[in-house]
C-alpha positions in Angstrom: -78.5 -29.4 -69.9 -78.7 -27.3 -73.5 -82.0 -26.6 -75.1 -83.6 -29.0 -77.6 -84.8 -27.7 -80.9 -88.1 -29.2 -80.8 -89.5 -27.2 -83.6 -89.2 -25.2 -86.9 -92.4 -22.3 -86.9 -93.4 -21.3 -90.5 -95.6 -18.1 -91.1 -98.2 -19.0 -93.7 -101.4 -18.0 -95.6 -102.5 -22.0 -95.7 -101.2 -24.5 -93.7 -102.7 -27.1 -94.7 -101.2 -26.7 -98.1 -98.1 -26.3 -97.1 -98.1 -29.2 -94.3 -98.8 -31.7 -97.0 -96.9 -30.1 -99.4 -93.4 -30.5 -96.6 -95.1 -33.8 -95.5 -94.9 -35.4 -98.7 -91.0 -33.7 -99.2 -89.8 -35.2 -96.4 -91.7 -38.1 -96.2 -93.3 -37.4 -92.5 -95.8 -39.7 -91.4 -97.4 -37.7 -88.0 -100.1 -34.7 -88.7 -101.4 -32.4 -86.2 -104.0 -29.7 -86.5 -104.9 -27.5 -83.4 -107.9 -25.6 -82.7 -106.5 -22.3 -84.2 -105.8 -24.4 -87.4 -102.3 -24.0 -87.0 -100.9 -27.5 -88.2 -97.5 -29.5 -87.3 -95.8 -32.5 -89.2 -93.6 -34.5 -87.3 -91.2 -37.8 -88.5 -92.5 -39.5 -85.3 -95.6 -39.6 -83.1 -94.8 -36.5 -80.5 -95.8 -38.8 -77.3 -95.1 -37.1 -74.1 -92.4 -40.2 -73.2 -91.4 -39.1 -76.7 -91.3 -35.2 -75.5 -89.3 -35.7 -72.5 -87.0 -37.9 -73.9 -86.3 -35.4 -77.1 -85.5 -38.5 -79.2 -87.3 -37.0 -82.5 -86.1 -34.9 -85.1 -87.9 -31.4 -85.0 -90.8 -30.8 -86.3 -92.6 -27.9 -88.8 -95.3 -25.9 -87.5 -97.3 -24.1 -89.9 -99.1 -20.9 -88.2 -101.5 -18.7 -90.8 -100.7 -15.8 -90.6 -102.9 -12.5 -91.7 -99.8 -10.5 -94.0 -100.5 -11.9 -97.3 -98.0 -13.7 -99.7 -94.1 -13.4 -98.7 -92.5 -10.5 -100.1 -88.7 -10.5 -99.6 -86.2 -13.1 -99.2 -86.4 -15.8 -96.6 -84.0 -14.8 -93.3 -84.1 -18.6 -92.3 -84.1 -21.7 -95.3 -84.3 -25.6 -95.1 -81.7 -27.5 -97.0 -82.6 -31.1 -97.8 -80.0 -33.4 -98.7 -81.3 -36.6 -100.7 -80.2 -40.1 -99.1 -81.0 -42.6 -101.4 -81.3 -40.6 -105.2 -79.3 -37.5 -106.8 -79.7 -34.0 -106.5 -81.0 -33.6 -109.8 -83.7 -36.5 -109.3 -84.6 -35.4 -105.7 -85.1 -31.8 -107.6 -87.8 -33.5 -109.9 -89.4 -35.2 -107.4 -90.0 -32.0 -105.3 -90.9 -30.1 -108.6 -93.6 -33.1 -109.3 -95.1 -32.2 -105.6 -95.5 -28.5 -106.5 -92.2 -26.7 -105.7 -90.8 -24.2 -108.1 -87.2 -23.3 -109.7 -86.0 -19.8 -107.9 -83.0 -17.9 -109.1 -81.4 -15.7 -106.4 -78.4 -15.3 -108.2 -76.9 -18.3 -107.3 -75.3 -18.7 -110.5 -74.5 -22.2 -112.6 -71.8 -23.6 -110.9 -73.0 -24.5 -107.7 -73.7 -27.7 -106.4 -77.4 -27.1 -104.9 -80.4 -26.2 -106.5 -82.7 -23.2 -105.3 -86.5 -23.9 -104.8 -89.6 -22.6 -103.4 -92.3 -24.1 -102.1 -96.4 -23.4 -102.7 -95.8 -20.4 -100.8 -92.7 -19.2 -102.3 -90.1 -20.0 -99.3 -86.7 -20.4 -100.7 -84.9 -23.9 -100.0 -82.0 -25.9 -101.2 -81.5 -29.0 -102.2 -78.0 -30.4 -101.6 -75.6 -33.0 -104.0 -77.0 -36.3 -102.5 -75.0 -38.9 -101.2 -75.8 -41.1 -104.2 -73.9 -39.3 -107.5 -74.6 -35.6 -107.4 
């Protein structure tokens, strides 16, 4: 049997702030904090039964690191595809949650929009299933 992808770890300065941003962006309902202040968000409760079945999407785990602000482009980023609105409507919603637009040299003729979360981590909003 192959491994199951369970979490994506994101190093950050403020785990609570970043977890709340991504929880709102993704519509995740569950949030857990450990004794070290690391924060995990997920779409479903991560019970022992759910963990053993692998029947949940990957969670995001935000871990405080002492490195200071992000200094370079991400080597890994998240792509979002809205399923009930256009890309442009989703971009406006996510901007209102605290994202910012980012120019990484993508030009104007691409079908995605590059944004950054409140700590500067780039992510893309792709063309949605509804319109553009």
